[in-house]
C-alpha positions as CSV (number, residue, x, y, z in Angstrom):
1,M,-28.4,-23.8,9.5
2,S,-25.5,-22.9,11.3
3,E,-22.8,-20.6,11.0
4,P,-19.2,-22.4,9.8
5,D,-16.6,-22.0,12.5
6,F,-14.5,-19.5,10.8
7,Y,-11.0,-18.9,12.2
8,F,-11.4,-15.2,12.9
9,R,-14.6,-15.5,14.6
10,R,-12.2,-15.7,18.3
11,F,-11.1,-12.6,17.0
12,E,-14.6,-10.3,16.4
13,H,-14.2,-8.8,20.1
14,R,-11.0,-6.7,18.6
15,R,-11.2,-2.7,17.8
16,P,-9.3,-0.5,15.8
17,P,-7.0,2.2,17.3
18,D,-8.0,5.5,17.2
19,P,-6.1,7.9,14.3
20,A,-2.8,9.1,15.9
21,P,-3.5,12.4,17.5
22,H,-1.6,15.1,15.7
23,S,0.6,17.5,18.0
24,P,1.6,20.9,16.2
25,A,4.5,21.1,18.6
26,R,5.9,17.8,17.7
27,E,5.2,18.1,13.5
28,L,7.3,21.4,14.0
29,L,10.2,19.3,15.8
30,W,9.9,16.7,12.4
31,Q,10.6,19.8,10.2
32,F,13.3,20.9,12.0
33,L,14.8,17.1,12.5
34,A,13.8,16.3,8.7
35,I,15.4,19.5,7.5
36,V,18.8,18.9,9.0
37,A,18.8,15.0,7.7
38,L,18.5,16.0,4.4
39,V,21.3,18.9,4.8
40,L,23.4,16.6,5.9
41,G,22.3,13.8,3.6
42,A,23.3,16.1,0.8
43,N,26.5,16.7,2.4
44,Y,27.3,13.0,2.6
45,I,26.1,12.2,-1.3
46,R,28.9,14.9,-2.0
47,W,31.5,14.0,-0.5
48,R,30.7,10.2,-1.7
49,W,31.0,11.7,-5.3
50,T,34.2,14.2,-4.8
51,S,36.2,12.5,-2.1
52,S,35.6,8.7,-1.4
53,L,35.0,6.9,-4.7
54,N,37.8,3.7,-4.8
55,H,39.4,4.6,-7.9
56,D,40.9,0.7,-7.7
57,A,37.5,-0.2,-8.0
58,L,35.1,1.7,-9.9
59,W,33.1,-1.4,-10.8
60,F,31.8,-1.4,-7.6
61,A,32.1,2.1,-6.1
62,I,30.1,3.8,-8.6
63,P,27.1,1.4,-8.2
64,L,27.2,1.9,-4.9
65,A,27.0,5.7,-5.0
66,V,24.5,5.6,-7.7
67,A,22.3,3.7,-5.3
68,E,23.2,5.4,-2.5
69,T,22.2,8.6,-4.6
70,L,19.0,7.3,-5.7
71,A,18.0,6.3,-2.4
72,Y,18.4,9.8,-1.1
73,I,16.6,11.2,-4.1
74,G,13.5,8.9,-2.6
75,L,14.3,10.2,1.0
76,L,13.7,13.5,-0.2
77,L,10.2,12.2,-1.8
78,F,9.2,10.5,1.3
79,V,9.9,14.0,2.9
80,F,7.7,15.8,1.4
81,N,5.2,13.2,1.6
82,L,5.4,13.2,5.3
83,W,5.5,16.7,5.9
84,K,2.7,17.7,7.6
85,T,-0.7,16.7,8.8
86,R,-3.6,18.9,7.0
87,D,-6.7,16.8,8.2
88,V,-9.8,17.7,5.8
89,P,-12.5,18.8,8.5
90,R,-15.3,16.5,8.8
91,R,-19.0,17.9,7.9
92,P,-22.3,16.8,8.8
93,P,-23.9,14.4,6.4
94,P,-25.7,16.0,4.1
95,R,-29.2,15.9,5.0
96,T,-30.5,16.0,0.8
97,A,-29.0,15.0,-2.4
98,A,-29.0,18.9,-3.2
99,E,-26.4,19.4,-0.3
100,C,-23.7,17.3,-1.8
101,I,-25.2,16.5,-5.6
102,D,-26.4,19.5,-7.4
103,P,-29.2,22.2,-5.9
104,G,-31.3,20.9,-8.6
105,A,-31.6,17.6,-7.2
106,G,-34.3,18.8,-4.4
107,E,-35.2,17.2,-1.0
108,R,-34.8,13.7,-2.2
109,P,-32.6,11.3,0.1
110,V,-29.1,10.6,-0.7
111,A,-29.0,7.6,-3.2
112,V,-26.1,4.9,-1.8
113,D,-25.2,2.2,-3.9
114,V,-22.7,-0.8,-1.7
115,F,-21.3,-2.8,-4.1
116,I,-20.1,-6.6,-2.9
117,T,-17.5,-7.8,-5.0
118,T,-16.9,-11.5,-5.2
119,Y,-15.5,-14.4,-7.9
120,N,-15.1,-17.5,-5.7
121,E,-15.4,-16.5,-1.7
122,E,-17.1,-18.7,0.8
123,E,-20.4,-17.5,0.6
124,E,-21.1,-17.4,4.1
125,L,-18.2,-14.8,4.5
126,V,-19.8,-13.0,1.8
127,R,-23.2,-12.9,4.0
128,L,-21.4,-11.5,7.0
129,S,-20.5,-8.5,4.7
130,I,-24.1,-8.4,3.3
131,R,-25.4,-8.1,7.2
132,D,-23.1,-5.8,8.1
133,A,-23.9,-3.5,4.7
134,K,-27.6,-3.4,6.0
135,R,-26.6,-2.3,9.7
136,L,-25.6,1.2,8.0
137,R,-27.0,3.7,9.7
138,Y,-27.6,7.5,8.6
139,P,-29.3,10.6,10.6
140,H,-31.6,11.4,7.6
141,P,-33.6,9.5,5.4
142,I,-31.5,7.8,2.7
143,D,-32.0,5.1,-0.2
144,L,-29.9,2.6,0.4
145,R,-29.2,-0.3,-1.5
146,V,-27.1,-3.1,-1.3
147,H,-25.3,-5.2,-4.6
148,V,-24.0,-8.7,-4.4
149,L,-21.5,-8.5,-7.7
150,D,-20.4,-12.2,-7.9
151,D,-18.6,-12.9,-11.1
152,G,-18.5,-16.3,-9.9
153,R,-22.1,-16.7,-11.4
154,R,-22.9,-18.7,-8.5
155,A,-26.3,-20.4,-7.8
156,T,-25.2,-20.6,-4.0
157,M,-24.7,-16.7,-3.9
158,R,-27.8,-15.6,-5.5
159,Q,-29.7,-17.5,-2.9
160,V,-27.6,-16.0,0.0
161,A,-28.4,-12.6,-1.6
162,E,-32.2,-13.5,-1.9
163,E,-32.1,-14.8,1.5
164,E,-30.8,-11.5,2.9
165,D,-33.2,-9.6,0.6
166,V,-30.3,-7.6,-1.5
167,H,-30.0,-7.2,-4.7
168,Y,-27.4,-9.7,-7.1
169,I,-25.8,-8.6,-10.4
170,T,-23.7,-10.8,-12.2
171,R,-22.6,-11.2,-16.0
172,T,-21.5,-13.6,-18.9
173,S,-17.9,-13.0,-18.6
174,N,-15.2,-11.7,-16.4
175,A,-13.9,-9.1,-18.8
176,G,-11.1,-6.7,-17.1
177,F,-11.9,-8.9,-13.6
178,K,-12.5,-6.5,-10.6
179,A,-12.9,-3.2,-12.7
180,G,-15.2,-4.9,-15.4
181,N,-17.4,-6.2,-12.2
182,L,-17.8,-2.8,-11.0
183,R,-18.7,-1.4,-14.4
184,N,-21.7,-3.8,-15.1
185,A,-22.9,-3.1,-11.7
186,M,-22.8,0.7,-12.4
187,E,-24.7,0.0,-15.7
188,Q,-27.5,-1.5,-13.6
189,T,-27.6,1.2,-10.2
190,S,-28.0,4.8,-10.3
191,G,-27.0,5.7,-6.6
192,D,-25.4,8.8,-6.0
193,F,-22.9,7.2,-4.1
194,I,-21.2,3.9,-4.4
195,V,-19.5,2.3,-1.6
196,I,-16.8,-0.3,-2.6
197,C,-16.4,-3.6,-0.6
198,D,-14.2,-6.8,-1.2
199,A,-15.6,-10.0,-0.2
200,D,-14.5,-9.6,3.2
201,T,-15.0,-6.3,4.0
202,R,-17.2,-5.9,7.0
203,L,-18.8,-1.9,6.9
204,F,-19.3,-0.8,10.4
205,P,-22.5,1.1,10.7
206,T,-21.0,4.8,11.2
207,C,-19.3,4.6,7.3
208,V,-21.8,6.5,5.2
209,E,-22.6,8.5,8.5
210,H,-18.9,9.9,8.6
211,T,-18.1,10.3,5.6
212,L,-20.6,11.6,3.2
213,G,-19.9,15.1,4.7
214,Y,-17.0,15.2,2.9
215,F,-18.8,15.6,-0.7
216,R,-20.5,18.6,0.5
217,D,-17.6,19.8,-1.5
218,P,-18.6,19.7,-5.5
219,D,-15.0,18.8,-5.9
220,V,-14.8,15.4,-3.8
221,A,-14.8,12.7,-6.3
222,W,-14.1,10.1,-3.6
223,V,-13.2,9.1,0.2
224,Q,-11.0,6.5,1.2
225,T,-10.9,4.9,4.9
226,P,-8.1,3.3,6.2
227,Q,-8.3,-0.9,6.0
228,W,-7.9,-2.5,9.5
229,F,-7.3,-6.3,9.5
230,Y,-8.8,-7.1,12.9
231,D,-7.3,-11.1,12.8
232,I,-3.8,-10.0,12.5
233,P,-1.7,-11.9,15.2
234,E,-0.8,-10.1,18.5
235,G,1.5,-12.2,19.3
236,T,3.1,-13.2,22.9
237,S,4.0,-10.9,25.4
238,L,7.7,-11.1,26.5
239,P,6.7,-12.4,30.1
240,D,4.4,-15.4,28.7
241,W,6.9,-16.1,26.0
242,L,10.1,-16.5,28.8
243,G,7.3,-18.0,31.6
244,R,7.2,-21.2,29.4
245,R,10.5,-21.7,29.2
246,L,12.0,-20.6,32.6
247,G,9.1,-20.5,34.6
248,S,7.7,-18.3,37.1
249,A,11.4,-16.8,37.1
250,G,11.0,-16.0,33.5
251,R,7.6,-14.2,33.8
252,W,9.5,-12.1,36.8
253,L,12.2,-11.3,33.9
254,G,10.0,-10.7,31.2
255,R,8.1,-8.0,33.0
256,A,11.1,-6.3,34.5
257,A,12.6,-6.0,30.9
258,E,9.0,-4.9,29.8
259,R,8.8,-1.9,32.9
260,L,12.0,-0.5,30.9
261,V,11.6,-1.0,27.4
262,G,8.1,-1.2,26.9
263,P,6.0,-3.7,25.7
264,V,7.4,-6.8,23.8
265,R,5.9,-8.9,21.7
266,F,6.9,-12.3,20.1
267,G,5.1,-13.7,17.2
268,Q,3.4,-10.3,16.4
269,D,1.9,-9.6,12.8
270,P,4.2,-12.0,11.2
271,F,3.3,-10.9,7.4
272,V,3.9,-7.2,8.3
273,N,0.1,-6.8,7.4
274,D,-1.0,-3.8,9.6
275,P,-1.6,-0.9,7.4
276,Q,-1.6,1.8,10.1
277,M,2.0,3.0,9.0
278,F,0.6,3.7,5.4
279,Y,-3.0,4.9,6.0
280,D,-2.4,6.8,8.9
281,V,0.8,8.7,8.1
282,I,1.3,8.0,4.6
283,M,-1.9,8.6,3.0
284,R,-3.1,10.5,5.7
285,R,-0.2,13.1,5.1
286,R,-1.3,13.4,1.6
287,N,-4.8,15.4,2.3
288,W,-3.4,18.6,2.2
289,C,-2.9,18.3,-1.3
290,F,-5.4,16.3,-1.9
291,A,-3.3,13.5,-3.4
292,S,-4.6,10.3,-1.7
293,F,-5.5,7.3,-3.9
294,C,-8.1,5.2,-4.2
295,C,-7.4,1.0,-2.2
296,G,-10.3,0.0,-3.5
297,A,-12.6,-1.7,-0.4
298,G,-13.7,0.9,2.0
299,S,-13.5,3.9,-0.4
300,I,-16.9,5.3,-1.3
301,H,-17.0,7.3,-4.8
302,R,-19.2,10.1,-6.5
303,R,-20.8,8.4,-9.0
304,E,-20.6,12.0,-11.2
305,A,-16.9,12.0,-10.8
306,V,-16.5,8.3,-11.8
307,M,-18.4,8.5,-15.3
308,Q,-17.3,12.2,-16.1
309,A,-13.8,11.3,-16.0
310,A,-14.3,8.3,-17.6
311,L,-16.3,10.0,-20.6
312,R,-13.2,12.7,-20.8
313,S,-10.8,9.6,-20.8
314,F,-12.8,7.9,-23.5
315,A,-13.2,10.9,-25.9
316,L,-9.6,11.7,-25.3
317,S,-8.6,8.1,-26.3
318,V,-11.1,8.1,-29.3
319,D,-9.2,11.5,-30.4
320,R,-5.9,10.2,-30.1
321,E,-6.4,7.3,-32.3
322,V,-8.3,9.0,-34.9
323,G,-5.1,11.3,-34.9
324,R,-2.6,8.8,-35.4
325,F,-4.0,8.3,-39.1
326,A,-5.8,11.5,-40.3
327,G,-2.4,13.3,-39.4
328,E,-1.1,11.5,-42.4
329,I,-3.5,12.6,-45.2
330,A,-2.8,16.4,-46.8
331,D,-6.3,17.1,-48.3
332,P,-7.8,18.6,-45.5
333,V,-11.7,17.9,-46.9
334,L,-11.0,14.1,-47.2
335,R,-9.0,14.3,-43.5
336,D,-11.9,15.6,-42.0
337,D,-14.3,13.1,-43.9
338,F,-11.6,10.1,-43.0
339,S,-11.5,11.5,-38.9
340,D,-15.7,11.5,-39.0
341,E,-15.8,7.9,-40.0
342,M,-12.9,6.7,-38.2
343,R,-14.1,8.2,-35.2
344,R,-17.7,6.8,-35.3
345,Q,-15.6,3.1,-36.2
346,V,-13.2,3.8,-32.8
347,A,-15.7,5.0,-30.8
348,I,-17.9,1.7,-31.0
349,E,-14.9,-0.5,-30.6
350,Q,-13.4,1.6,-27.7
351,E,-14.6,0.2,-24.2
352,L,-16.1,3.0,-21.9
353,T,-14.3,2.3,-18.6
354,P,-15.4,4.4,-15.6
355,Y,-13.0,1.9,-13.6
356,K,-9.7,1.2,-15.5
357,F,-9.5,-2.6,-16.6
358,H,-6.2,-3.1,-14.9
359,V,-4.6,-5.0,-12.4
360,S,-4.5,-1.9,-10.1
361,E,-7.7,-0.3,-11.0
362,D,-8.0,1.6,-8.0
363,I,-4.9,3.6,-8.4
364,Y,-5.2,3.6,-11.9
365,T,-8.8,5.9,-11.8
366,S,-7.4,7.4,-9.0
367,I,-4.5,8.8,-11.5
368,V,-7.4,9.6,-14.5
369,L,-9.3,11.3,-12.1
370,H,-7.0,13.5,-10.6
371,N,-5.8,14.1,-14.2
372,D,-9.1,15.1,-15.2
373,P,-8.6,18.2,-18.0
374,A,-11.7,19.6,-17.1
375,R,-12.1,19.5,-13.4
376,R,-9.9,19.8,-10.1
377,W,-11.1,16.3,-8.3
378,K,-10.3,15.9,-4.9
379,S,-9.8,13.0,-3.0
380,V,-10.0,12.8,1.0
381,L,-8.2,10.2,2.9
382,H,-10.8,9.7,5.9
383,P,-8.3,8.7,9.2
384,Q,-10.8,7.0,11.2
385,V,-11.1,3.3,10.6
386,E,-14.9,2.8,9.8
387,S,-14.5,-1.5,8.2
388,R,-12.6,-4.7,9.0
389,M,-11.0,-7.2,6.9
390,L,-9.0,-10.2,6.7
391,S,-5.3,-10.4,6.4
392,P,-3.2,-13.1,4.5
393,Q,-2.5,-15.9,6.7
394,D,0.5,-17.7,4.7
395,L,3.3,-16.3,2.9
396,L,2.1,-17.1,0.0
397,T,-1.1,-15.1,-0.3
398,W,1.1,-12.6,1.3
399,M,3.5,-12.5,-2.0
400,I,0.7,-12.8,-4.3
401,Q,-0.9,-9.9,-2.9
402,R,2.2,-7.6,-3.1
403,F,3.1,-8.8,-6.5
404,K,-0.3,-7.9,-7.8
405,Y,0.2,-4.3,-5.8
406,A,3.5,-4.0,-7.0
407,G,3.2,-5.1,-10.7
408,G,0.2,-2.7,-11.0
409,T,1.8,0.3,-9.7
410,L,5.2,-0.3,-12.0
411,D,2.8,-1.1,-15.0
412,I,0.9,2.2,-14.6
413,A,5.0,4.0,-14.2
414,L,6.8,2.6,-16.8
415,R,3.8,2.4,-19.5
416,D,1.6,5.0,-19.2
417,N,3.5,7.2,-17.7
418,P,0.9,9.4,-16.0
419,L,3.2,12.3,-14.1
420,L,3.6,14.2,-17.4
421,Q,0.0,14.3,-18.7
422,G,-3.0,15.5,-17.4
423,R,-4.1,18.6,-14.9
424,M,-2.2,17.5,-11.5
425,T,-0.8,19.9,-9.3
426,L,2.9,19.7,-8.8
427,S,2.4,18.3,-5.2
428,Q,0.0,15.5,-6.3
429,R,2.7,14.7,-9.5
430,L,5.4,14.0,-6.3
431,M,3.1,11.7,-4.2
432,Y,2.4,9.8,-7.2
433,L,5.9,9.6,-7.7
434,T,7.2,9.0,-4.2
435,T,4.7,5.8,-4.9
436,F,6.3,4.7,-7.9
437,W,9.7,5.3,-6.5
438,S,9.1,3.5,-4.0
439,Y,8.3,0.5,-6.0
440,L,11.5,0.9,-7.9
441,G,13.8,1.1,-4.7
442,C,14.3,-2.8,-5.3
443,L,17.3,-2.1,-7.8
444,W,19.5,-0.4,-5.5
445,N,18.4,-2.5,-2.3
446,L,19.7,-5.1,-3.9
447,V,22.9,-3.0,-4.3
448,F,22.7,-2.4,-0.5
449,L,22.3,-6.2,0.0
450,A,24.8,-7.5,-2.1
451,A,27.7,-4.4,-0.9
452,P,28.7,-5.4,2.3
453,I,28.9,-9.1,1.0
454,I,31.3,-8.5,-1.9
455,Y,33.7,-6.6,0.8
456,L,33.3,-9.6,3.3
457,F,34.5,-11.9,0.4
458,T,36.8,-10.1,-1.6
459,G,38.6,-7.1,0.9
460,V,37.7,-4.8,-1.9
461,A,35.9,-1.7,-0.4
462,P,33.8,1.0,-2.3
463,L,35.4,3.9,-0.7
464,S,38.8,4.6,-0.6
465,S,39.0,4.2,3.3
466,Y,36.9,4.1,6.3
467,S,38.5,6.8,7.5
468,T,37.4,9.3,10.1
469,A,35.7,11.6,7.4
470,F,34.0,9.0,6.7
471,Y,32.1,8.3,10.0
472,L,31.8,12.5,10.3
473,H,29.9,12.9,7.0
474,A,27.7,9.0,7.7
475,L,27.1,9.0,11.2
476,P,25.3,12.5,12.0
477,F,23.1,11.4,8.8
478,L,22.2,8.3,10.0
479,L,21.3,9.1,13.0
480,L,19.4,12.5,12.7
481,N,17.8,10.5,10.0
482,E,16.9,7.9,12.5
483,I,15.8,10.6,15.4
484,A,14.1,12.7,13.0
485,F,11.7,9.6,11.5
486,M,11.2,8.4,15.0
487,V,9.4,12.0,16.0
488,G,7.9,12.0,12.6
489,T,6.0,8.8,12.7
490,W,5.6,8.7,16.7
491,G,3.1,6.4,18.0
492,V,3.0,3.9,14.9
493,R,5.7,0.9,14.6
494,S,8.3,2.0,11.8
495,W,11.1,-0.7,12.0
496,D,8.9,-3.5,10.5
497,G,8.2,-1.3,8.0
498,K,11.8,-0.3,7.0
499,A,12.2,-4.2,7.1
500,S,10.1,-5.4,4.8
501,Y,10.8,-2.7,2.5
502,L,14.3,-4.0,2.5
503,S,13.5,-7.9,2.5
504,F,10.9,-7.5,-0.3
505,F,13.1,-7.1,-2.9
506,P,12.3,-10.1,-4.5
507,V,9.2,-9.2,-5.0
508,N,9.2,-6.2,-6.2
509,F,11.9,-7.0,-8.4
510,R,10.1,-9.7,-10.2
511,A,7.1,-7.5,-10.5
512,L,9.5,-4.9,-12.3
513,W,11.1,-7.4,-14.2
514,T,7.7,-9.0,-15.4
515,V,6.4,-5.1,-16.7
516,L,10.0,-4.4,-18.6
517,R,9.8,-7.5,-20.6
518,G,6.1,-6.7,-21.5
519,E,4.1,-9.1,-19.7
520,K,0.6,-8.5,-18.3
521,I,0.4,-8.7,-14.7
522,K,-2.2,-11.0,-14.2
523,F,-5.4,-10.8,-11.5
524,H,-5.2,-13.2,-8.8
525,V,-8.3,-13.0,-6.3
526,T,-6.5,-13.1,-2.5
527,P,-7.6,-16.0,-0.9
528,K,-9.5,-15.2,2.3
529,D,-8.2,-18.7,3.8
530,R,-4.7,-20.0,5.2
531,Q,-3.0,-21.8,2.4
532,E,-1.5,-25.4,3.9
533,G,1.8,-25.9,2.7
534,A,5.5,-25.5,3.5
535,F,6.7,-22.3,2.1
536,L,10.6,-21.8,3.1
537,H,11.1,-21.7,-0.6
538,L,9.9,-18.4,-1.2
539,V,12.4,-16.9,0.8
540,Y,15.3,-18.6,-0.6
541,P,16.8,-15.0,-1.9
542,Q,16.4,-14.0,1.8
543,I,18.0,-17.2,3.3
544,A,20.9,-16.6,0.6
545,I,21.2,-12.8,2.0
546,I,21.7,-14.4,6.0
547,V,24.1,-17.3,5.0
548,L,26.5,-15.4,2.5
549,T,26.6,-12.1,4.9
550,L,27.3,-14.6,8.2
551,A,29.7,-16.5,6.1
552,G,31.3,-13.4,4.9
553,L,31.4,-12.1,7.9
554,A,33.2,-15.0,9.6
555,Y,35.7,-15.6,6.3
556,A,36.2,-11.6,7.0
557,A,37.2,-12.1,10.7
558,W,39.5,-14.8,9.8
559,R,41.2,-12.8,7.0
560,V,41.5,-10.0,9.8
561,F,42.4,-11.8,13.0
562,V,44.2,-15.0,11.9
563,Q,45.9,-14.1,9.0
564,G,46.8,-10.7,10.1
565,H,45.3,-8.3,7.7
566,E,44.9,-5.6,11.1
567,G,45.0,-2.8,8.5
568,E,41.4,-4.3,7.5
569,L,39.6,-3.7,10.5
570,P,38.2,-0.1,10.2
571,N,36.2,-1.7,6.7
572,L,35.6,-4.8,8.8
573,V,33.6,-2.7,11.7
574,V,31.3,-1.0,9.1
575,N,30.9,-3.5,7.0
576,V,29.7,-6.2,10.5
577,A,27.1,-3.2,11.4
578,W,25.8,-2.9,7.4
579,G,25.8,-6.7,7.2
580,L,24.1,-7.8,10.5
581,N,21.2,-4.6,9.7
582,N,20.6,-6.5,6.5
583,V,20.5,-10.0,8.6
584,F,17.7,-8.8,10.8
585,A,15.7,-7.2,8.2
586,M,15.8,-10.3,6.2
587,L,14.6,-12.6,9.1
588,P,11.2,-11.4,9.9
589,L,10.5,-12.5,6.4
590,V,12.0,-16.2,6.8
591,R,10.2,-16.0,10.4
592,A,7.0,-15.7,8.5
593,A,7.6,-18.6,6.2
594,L,7.8,-21.2,8.9
595,W,4.9,-19.0,10.9
596,R,1.6,-21.2,12.3
597,P,-1.3,-20.1,13.8
598,E,-1.9,-20.8,17.5
599,E,-5.5,-22.5,16.8
600,E,-5.5,-23.3,20.7
601,T,-5.0,-19.6,21.7
602,Q,-8.2,-17.8,22.7
603,E,-7.7,-14.2,22.7
604,G,-11.2,-13.6,24.8
605,A,-14.7,-14.2,24.5
606,P,-16.3,-13.0,21.0
607,Q,-17.9,-9.7,22.0
608,P,-20.4,-8.0,19.5
609,A,-19.3,-6.0,16.5
610,M,-18.3,-2.6,16.8
611,P,-21.5,-0.2,16.9
């Protein structure tokens, strides 16, 4: 049988980027610049509250000052997150289970279960993941077992598993979705370690060889490897783009421009899927306090840690439920008898969930492990890419995925209050707070997007005046902040991340509103194929920001230059710069809604997969 002609076949030759090199000198410069920027920022916030509010428009001035203050708190947290890079040293892969599990485990080989979770993905796509998992290598004898966890209960998927000589595991219901699927598999397997894969996760042969050494530390609960999307569109180079329109003169002009400013590409990564900033900077710099969280696919888990934390969480949950009622009984003997009986009943009804039944089961389980009252479980972000995956290929799929991330994280933050419970260190709590705070940013980002529009149409400014004092307080802070983060994220594209953080506000706001209304965030399987259709309706809020800002700029310019309100010119200058920054931040997502893959573009002959 011939293999399907998957769209990603033409990207098979691609190789993942190496981890960003660590430079102690650059890190020291980043820390110095960050401190200066934070001091200037604190001075700016002080000045905003004490000397700059427009007391004739407090309805406008106070919300903006509050938004700036909340954003500054986010900046403090982000600087703390990015403060330093301290990779956990990679150690040799253990030869026997005794070297990473328990000295009493003897000389038996390490046992590893590879879980490939699937629901409705194409069977031949899963076959590719199975074959790559079977190619895992290890320098010592190893008990490696590959399992297909099929929540779709498909006879065709069972047949693929049998043809590939791997284990097929299914169940009668979909309770708990992916977390329930993993629990069901854990009940039927016994490996010391579990490698979690999605249906499209193509493991590199080095995955377990490079990661199991971390587990020589008995307190390491899981290792997360960076997710790498090898099908991200690389776009068109500036010389080629100009050449198509201007011929040889355009190509010459494009090459000359690139010699001055570096490579420029059009249509590159239209959905901002490249996760390098997240894994290579944000998560990697949490290693010093063992605070990186699990992101699901591409992670390796110590079975003992997952089960121990789940059992303790189960016991605490039972005790809390019993305590709610037993505390109302005055008679101590009767209270003890009631507690014993109720404890048995609650234990029967309560579910043991090694992976929390939640739409964001990965970060939720991470919090449970980091908060384990009996163990200081550690996590590690292994900086080297050890697998490849598929990225969303259309805006609808992208939004489904981002809504799930935002809604799940906010649901944990607002309903379970994990930051004030358990045994997490202060550093770990601050790292999780950074994640939660970033999703709340939709609130103040909405203020930042609306503020210039309000001024441009009304002429009402939130500041008493855009005087010299404003420039002396704002410009040094903004300039030093940009320079600091340019140094701190050297070698990683950062503008896309900043623009997307601002333009994602409708998705994050809808997720926040869903959680606040008490609705359950539903689990949607991310489609692995491009969804056909028009997606411009998905970016109406971003289009509205663009249209209103440009219309406001035209109206304000007419008011100043035609109607003779020259006194508003300083205000107009600031709001023109502010508004255009917002417009440029919205444009990439609007372009993403119109993006279509260039099927005829071939990026080179397919090459063998990474060894």
